[in-house]
ZAPA-77307 format. One line per 2 residues: their letters; for each residue x negated, y, z negated of N, C-alpha, C, CB. Coordinates in pm, 1 decimal. Glycine has a CB too. Layout:
// residues N
a = X/Y/Z/X/Y/Z/X/Y/Z/X/Y/Z | ... .
//
This chain:
// residues 78
xx = 1616.6/-2.9/966.9/1651.6/-51.8/834.3/1576.2/-180.7/803.0/1802.9/-74.5/823.7 | 1570.7/-205.6/679.3/1500.4/-324.0/629.9/1599.7/-438.5/616.4/1430.4/-295.3/493.6 .
xx = 1571.2/-547.0/686.9/1658.6/-663.3/679.1/1576.9/-783.5/632.6/1726.3/-691.7/816.3 | 1616.4/-838.8/521.3/1550.2/-957.8/469.1/1651.4/-1070.9/461.5/1486.9/-930.4/329.6 .
xx = 1606.0/-1189.2/495.3/1694.8/-1304.0/485.8/1708.5/-1345.6/339.5/1642.2/-1421.6/571.9 | 1807.6/-1424.1/313.7/1830.5/-1474.6/177.7/1710.4/-1557.6/131.1/1960.5/-1559.7/171.9 .
xx = 1650.3/-1631.0/223.8/1533.3/-1712.7/189.6/1414.7/-1625.2/149.8/1494.6/-1802.9/307.7 | 1392.7/-1514.8/219.9/1282.7/-1423.9/186.4/1305.5/-1357.5/50.7/1266.8/-1316.6/295.4 .
xx = 1427.6/-1317.8/25.2/1460.2/-1255.4/-102.8/1439.2/-1354.5/-216.6/1605.4/-1203.6/-102.7 | 1487.0/-1476.5/-198.6/1470.0/-1577.9/-302.6/1323.1/-1609.6/-327.1/1544.6/-1705.1/-264.8 .
xx = 1242.9/-1614.6/-221.3/1099.7/-1641.4/-236.8/1031.4/-1528.5/-313.9/1033.1/-1659.5/-98.9 | 1067.4/-1405.0/-283.5/1009.8/-1290.3/-353.9/1048.3/-1292.1/-501.9/1055.8/-1158.8/-288.7 .
xx = 1174.5/-1316.0/-530.1/1219.3/-1319.2/-669.3/1157.0/-1436.0/-745.0/1371.8/-1328.3/-675.8 | 1141.4/-1549.4/-679.3/1077.3/-1664.6/-742.6/931.2/-1633.9/-775.4/1086.6/-1788.3/-651.2 .
xx = 862.2/-1565.7/-683.5/722.7/-1527.3/-708.2/713.7/-1428.9/-824.6/660.2/-1465.4/-581.4 | 805.6/-1332.9/-830.3/805.7/-1236.6/-941.1/830.0/-1307.1/-1073.7/912.5/-1128.0/-918.6 .
xx = 920.5/-1402.3/-1075.1/945.5/-1478.9/-1197.7/823.0/-1559.4/-1237.3/1065.6/-1572.2/-1179.5 | 753.0/-1615.1/-1140.5/632.5/-1692.3/-1168.8/522.8/-1606.2/-1229.3/582.1/-1758.3/-1042.3 .
xx = 504.0/-1486.1/-1175.1/403.4/-1394.6/-1230.2/442.9/-1353.8/-1371.4/387.1/-1269.3/-1140.2 | 570.7/-1324.2/-1392.0/618.5/-1287.9/-1526.0/600.8/-1401.2/-1625.6/764.8/-1247.6/-1520.4 .
xx = 630.1/-1521.9/-1581.6/614.3/-1637.7/-1670.1/467.5/-1659.4/-1706.0/671.7/-1764.2/-1603.8 | 378.0/-1644.4/-1609.7/235.0/-1660.6/-1637.2/187.7/-1555.2/-1736.1/153.1/-1651.8/-1507.1 .
xx = 234.9/-1431.6/-1720.4/198.3/-1323.9/-1812.5/244.0/-1356.8/-1954.1/259.2/-1190.3/-1766.5 | 368.1/-1399.4/-1967.6/422.5/-1431.4/-2100.9/348.9/-1550.5/-2162.2/574.2/-1461.8/-2092.0 .
xx = 318.2/-1651.0/-2083.1/248.0/-1768.9/-2135.1/110.1/-1731.4/-2187.1/235.6/-1876.8/-2026.5 | 35.6/-1652.2/-2110.4/-97.8/-1611.7/-2155.9/-87.8/-1524.6/-2280.6/-172.7/-1536.2/-2044.4 .
xx = 7.8/-1431.8/-2281.0/24.7/-1343.0/-2395.9/59.9/-1423.0/-2520.6/133.3/-1237.9/-2367.5 | 155.8/-1513.7/-2508.9/195.9/-1593.0/-2624.8/85.5/-1687.9/-2670.8/321.3/-1672.0/-2592.5 .
xx = 11.8/-1744.6/-2576.6/-98.4/-1833.7/-2614.9/-203.6/-1757.3/-2694.8/-162.8/-1897.8/-2489.8 | -235.6/-1635.4/-2650.8/-333.9/-1555.6/-2723.7/-280.1/-1514.6/-2860.5/-372.7/-1431.2/-2642.5 .
xx = -154.7/-1477.5/-2865.3/-96.1/-1434.2/-2992.3/-84.3/-1549.9/-3090.2/41.2/-1371.7/-2969.0 | -26.6/-1660.1/-3044.3/-7.9/-1774.1/-3133.5/-141.0/-1839.1/-3169.6/84.4/-1876.8/-3069.0 .
xx = -237.0/-1836.3/-3079.1/-369.5/-1888.3/-3110.5/-434.0/-1811.0/-3223.3/-458.2/-1884.4/-2988.1 | -411.1/-1681.3/-3227.4/-465.0/-1598.7/-3334.6/-398.3/-1623.3/-3468.2/-452.0/-1454.7/-3299.0 .
xx = -275.6/-1673.8/-3465.9/-205.2/-1701.0/-3591.7/-258.8/-1823.9/-3662.7/-57.4/-1718.4/-3565.7 | -310.2/-1919.2/-3587.5/-349.2/-2047.0/-3645.5/-500.1/-2062.6/-3664.1/-298.4/-2157.8/-3559.5 .
xx = -574.5/-1957.0/-3636.5/-719.8/-1962.2/-3652.5/-755.3/-1904.4/-3788.7/-792.6/-1884.5/-3537.9 | -845.2/-1971.4/-3858.4/-892.2/-1922.3/-3987.7/-1033.9/-1871.5/-3965.2/-887.1/-2034.9/-4099.9 .
xx = -1072.9/-1753.7/-3994.3/-997.4/-1651.4/-4066.3/-894.0/-1584.2/-3976.4/-1092.2/-1546.6/-4123.7 | -798.5/-1523.8/-4037.1/-686.4/-1463.1/-3964.9/-720.7/-1328.1/-3903.0/-569.3/-1446.8/-4057.7 .
xx = -845.5/-1290.4/-3904.7/-885.6/-1162.6/-3844.6/-915.3/-1176.2/-3695.6/-1008.1/-1107.0/-3916.2 | -901.2/-1296.0/-3640.7/-928.1/-1319.1/-3499.1/-814.7/-1262.5/-3414.4/-946.5/-1469.7/-3470.8 .
xx = -851.0/-1183.1/-3314.5/-752.8/-1125.2/-3221.8/-793.9/-1166.9/-3081.5/-744.6/-967.4/-3235.0 | -721.9/-1261.0/-3025.5/-758.3/-1312.3/-2893.4/-722.9/-1215.5/-2780.9/-690.0/-1445.1/-2869.4 .
xx = -634.0/-1119.2/-2807.2/-600.7/-1021.6/-2703.5/-718.5/-932.6/-2668.8/-484.1/-936.4/-2747.7 | -817.5/-926.2/-2757.2/-933.9/-842.4/-2729.6/-1045.3/-918.4/-2657.5/-987.4/-784.8/-2858.9 .
xx = -1028.1/-1047.6/-2636.0/-1126.7/-1126.2/-2560.1/-1121.3/-1077.8/-2414.1/-1097.3/-1283.2/-2570.5 | -1235.9/-1042.9/-2355.7/-1235.6/-984.0/-2220.6/-1163.7/-1069.1/-2115.3/-1377.3/-961.0/-2176.0 .
xx = -1179.0/-1200.8/-2120.9/-1113.9/-1285.8/-2020.2/-962.5/-1278.1/-2030.8/-1159.5/-1431.1/-2035.2 | -911.6/-1277.2/-2151.9/-766.8/-1271.6/-2170.8/-715.4/-1132.7/-2136.1/-728.8/-1308.5/-2315.9 .
xx = -788.6/-1029.0/-2175.5/-747.9/-892.5/-2141.0/-744.0/-873.4/-1990.8/-842.3/-790.5/-2204.0 | -843.3/-927.4/-1920.1/-846.5/-914.3/-1774.4/-728.7/-987.3/-1711.0/-978.7/-968.5/-1718.3 .
xx = -702.3/-1109.5/-1756.1/-589.5/-1185.5/-1701.1/-458.0/-1112.9/-1726.3/-584.4/-1326.5/-1762.2 | -440.1/-1060.8/-1846.8/-316.6/-988.0/-1878.3/-305.2/-859.3/-1796.6/-310.9/-955.4/-2028.0 .
xx = -416.4/-790.0/-1778.5/-413.6/-665.7/-1700.9/-378.7/-692.9/-1555.2/-548.9/-593.8/-1709.9 | -443.5/-793.0/-1496.6/-417.8/-824.6/-1355.7/-273.1/-870.7/-1336.5/-515.6/-933.6/-1305.9 .
xx = -228.3/-964.1/-1419.5/-90.5/-1012.0/-1406.1/10.5/-901.5/-1436.4/-66.7/-1131.1/-1499.0 | -20.7/-816.4/-1533.6/69.0/-705.2/-1565.9/82.6/-607.7/-1451.0/19.7/-632.1/-1688.6 .
xx = -29.1/-577.2/-1384.9/-24.4/-485.5/-1270.2/53.2/-547.9/-1155.3/-166.8/-448.5/-1224.0 | 26.6/-675.1/-1128.0/99.2/-744.2/-1020.0/248.3/-747.8/-1050.8/45.2/-888.5/-1000.6 .
xx = 283.0/-778.0/-1175.1/424.2/-782.7/-1214.0/489.1/-645.2/-1200.4/438.6/-833.8/-1358.3 | 420.6/-540.6/-1242.4/474.2/-405.4/-1230.3/497.9/-368.3/-1084.3/379.5/-304.7/-1295.2 .
xx = 402.5/-400.2/-998.7/418.3/-371.4/-856.0/536.1/-449.0/-797.8/289.3/-405.7/-779.6 | 549.8/-575.2/-836.9/660.0/-656.7/-784.9/795.2/-604.8/-833.3/642.2/-803.2/-826.6 .
xx = 802.9/-562.0/-957.5/928.8/-508.9/-1010.4/964.7/-378.4/-939.2/918.6/-486.0/-1163.5 | 866.2/-291.0/-923.0/892.9/-166.0/-851.7/931.0/-192.9/-705.6/769.8/-73.5/-858.1 .
xx = 868.2/-292.0/-644.7/904.2/-330.2/-507.5/1047.2/-381.6/-500.6/807.9/-437.0/-454.4 | 1087.8/-456.2/-601.6/1225.2/-506.4/-604.3/1324.2/-391.0/-613.4/1245.4/-603.1/-722.2 .
xx = 1291.7/-288.4/-693.8/1379.0/-171.6/-702.1/1388.8/-99.9/-567.2/1328.0/-75.0/-809.6 | 1276.0/-85.3/-499.5/1275.5/-19.4/-368.3/1354.6/-102.4/-268.0/1130.6/2.3/-317.9 .
xx = 1333.0/-233.1/-266.9/1408.2/-318.7/-175.1/1557.5/-313.1/-201.4/1360.1/-461.8/-185.8 | 1594.8/-306.2/-327.8/1736.6/-295.5/-363.5/1795.2/-164.0/-312.0/1754.9/-305.8/-516.6 .
xx = 1721.7/-55.7/-332.4/1769.3/75.1/-287.4/1781.6/77.9/-135.3/1674.6/186.8/-335.4 | 1685.3/20.3/-66.0/1691.3/20.0/80.4/1803.9/-67.3/133.4/1559.3/-27.1/137.8 .
xx = 1830.2/-177.6/68.1/1936.2/-266.7/116.2/2074.6/-211.7/83.4/1920.1/-406.1/55.4 | 2086.1/-130.1/-18.7/2215.9/-70.1/-54.0/2254.8/38.8/46.0/2211.2/-11.2/-196.8 .
xx = 2157.8/98.8/112.7/2186.5/205.4/209.0/2250.3/153.1/336.9/2059.6/279.9/242.8 | 2239.9/25.6/359.7/2293.2/-33.2/484.2/2440.9/-33.1/487.2/2244.7/-172.8/502.7 .
//
């Protein structure tokens, strides 16, 4: 069986929250930046650097969330 200490669980959840927060910050910065730029046709989400950062953080966040579900299921079986 899988046994994780409370400290390991808290560290994992803190890391997942950090990745989620970074994703939201980049997403909001790109969105709000596009609102205040004249002309208003600018879309910062299509800038390759921002798209890459969002894609990488999104994939990492998805993997961490799915890992949390698996860890929860494994710990409930005990």
